[in-house]
N, C-alpha and C positions, 0 to 999 in steps of 0.2 A: 491220296495222288500225292502227297509231294514223295511217298516212298517209291509209290511204284515207278513212278516217274526219273526218277531217282538209280531208279532197277535198269531203267531202258540207257538211262546213259549210259551207265556202267558197264550193259551189257557192251555197247555202243563203241568204247575206247577202248575193253579189249578188243575189238575186232581190230578199233585202227592202231593200236601200241603191235598189235603181235605184225604190222607186214612198214618194212620199211621205209622212214620217211619221203628217203630218193624215187623208190620205188611207186611210191603209189603218186606223186609229182610228173613222173613223167610219168605212166601210165595215163593219169588225166589228162599231161596235157593231151596224148597224141588223140584221146578219144573227144577233147572236147575240138581240138582240129580238127579232124576228120568231119564231124557232124555239124559242126560250121559250115563246110566247102556242100558239105549236103545238102546243107537247111542254105543255101544262096540259092543253090541248080532247085529245089523244088519250092520256093517263097512261096510260088505262086500257089501250088496246091497249098504247103500249107498253112496256109493265110484263108482260105476259102474252107478249107477243113477244122480250120478253129475251132471257128463259132460251133458246127456241128458238134463233133467232142463232147465242147463245153457244156454243151443242151443235155447228150444223153446221159454227161458225169455229173449234172443239177443230179435231174431225174433219179436217177439209181441212188443217190445219195439221201433227199431227199424220204423216197424209199425206203432206206435201210434207215431212219431217223421215224416214221414214222406211219411207216404199212411193216407190221407186223403179221408172217403171214408164212407156208407153208415152202415160198416160193422165198427163203434163205435159212443160213443153217449157217453154223460154226464148224469150222475146216480147224488145220492144222497147215503151217504155214510157213515153208523152211527155203530159206536163199542161206546156197552156197558154191564154195566157188578154191578150186587149188589157187591161193595168192600169185603165182602169176598166168590164170584162167579166166577165164568165163562167169559170168555169175549164172546157178541154175536154181532153178522154181519150182519150187513141187510143194501140192496142196494133197492133205491126202484128208477122208472122212474121220480114221480114227488112227493114234500112234500107228497099229502094228497093220493100218492096210496099205497094198502097192497106189502110190500116185492116182490123183483122178485125172492130175496134171501134172504133165513135168518140160517145163522149157528149157532151154538154152538159149541166154539175151547173148547179144550181140558185146555188150559192154563189161568191161574188167571190171573184177571184184574190191580192188583198190580201188574202183576210181566210186562204187558203189559206196564204200566203207565213209572215204572221206565225203562223200555225199548227207550220209544219212548224219551226221555231228554235226548238221547247217541247219538240215529244218527240213520244214515236207518235202516229202516226195513222190510223185507222180506218176505212173509210169503204166502207158496207153500202147496194147497188142491190139493192131489194127490187121484185121482179115478181111481180101477179096470176097463181095457178097458176088456166088456165080449168074450165070443168065437165067439159068435152067434151075429150082427151086431141088438142093439136097436134103438129103434125109440125114446127113453128115451134123451131127453137134459143135458148141461152140467151143467147149477144148478139146471135140477132136482136131480140130485144125492145124497143118502142118507148120505154112509156116503167116511170120506173122513182121510188117509193117514197125517198128517200136518206134514209140519217141517218151521220151523225160523231161519229163516239166517240161514239155512243149514242143519242145527240139528234138528232130528224127535224130537217131541215133543206130543207127543198122535193120538189121532183120534178125528174127526170133526162130526159133525152133523148135518146135515140137519134139519127143525125147520117146523114145522108149527105155524106163523102167532098168538097166544091168544090173550085173555084180558091183559094182564100184558106189550105183548108186543107191542100191538096198544096202550096202554096208553102212554109207555111210547113218540112212536116216533108221538103219537098227541102232550106230553108234550113239545119236543124237534121240530114241524114240523116248526113256528117262524125262527130256528136258519141252516143261509145257511154255516159259519163257527164256531166253537166253541167248546165251553170245558167244565164239569161244574159237578157239584152237586146235582138230583131230590132226595126231598123230596122220602120214600115208597109212592112203586105207588099202590100197590095190597094191600087187605083185611088181616091184621095179619105177614106181612112183615113189621121187624120191619128197616131192611135195605136201606141205600140210594143207591142210582142209581149213577154208574161213567159214564159219554156220554164223546165223539167227535163224530164233524163231520162236514163234511168235502163234498165238490164237486169232483168227481170220474170221470177220463174217463173211458167207458168199451171200450177192443179193443178185438174185437173177430178176432183169426189168424185161425180156422175153427170148426168143431162140434165136436174136443177133447182138444178147446186151446181159455182160454180166459183170461184177466189181465182187472185189474182194476187201476189206480196210481190216487194217490189225486191229483189235481190241485192247483195249484202253477201261479196264473196268471200273480207275478211280475218275473218270470227268463225267460218269452221266450224258456223255451224248454233245455236253458243253462246248468242246473241240475240238478242227477235227483230227480227224487222223492222219497218224506223220508219215503211215505211205501205204499208197490205194493205187490200186490195179485193176485197171478196166481191161476185157476185150473187147470189140466193135467188130462188126460182120458190117462194113457197109461200102 
């Protein structure tokens, strides 16, 4: 357990050290200031939704711990982005497949790197439930309200996997768990790409709720995952 967690911390340190400290602080300040303003405007709604989100998250976590069934599977999760860009979040069934889900978050990659060195992260992606029932799968929703540890932080958008994203995923294909920096992958793109990659457990609660938990094989479920991502349609 000690060795595995040490590797995780070293991976996050690599990500953090690859980013200029001043850039991280400035990006983090802009991000938190913006989300604070949004949070004040939506204080009433955020407070009323927080209990609902917490309850759904608890149910999904309990299913993960005690309900081993066909609704659970292990996927490959990759977070990546240009140093001055936003976070891209990809989940693949296997390292060679196209992403089942590819989302661009409003969060700057530098802000996420900083926060990942400080503790547990919970990202909630919330889409609007339609009045008329739809056959659209939850992972096919295109627009998501985003909450970072309960604080609203903009809107996330589902993406199609383009040439640039495929090149990045191809470059990290041999990596099962780790983090680092890739050279620029697109023509005319001078910025390096920061990435983090790990296995995630996917838990399907219903047609309107799913969760992805970063796996730590050494803790035997005794500690909460360092990164949890919830998809909710409410």
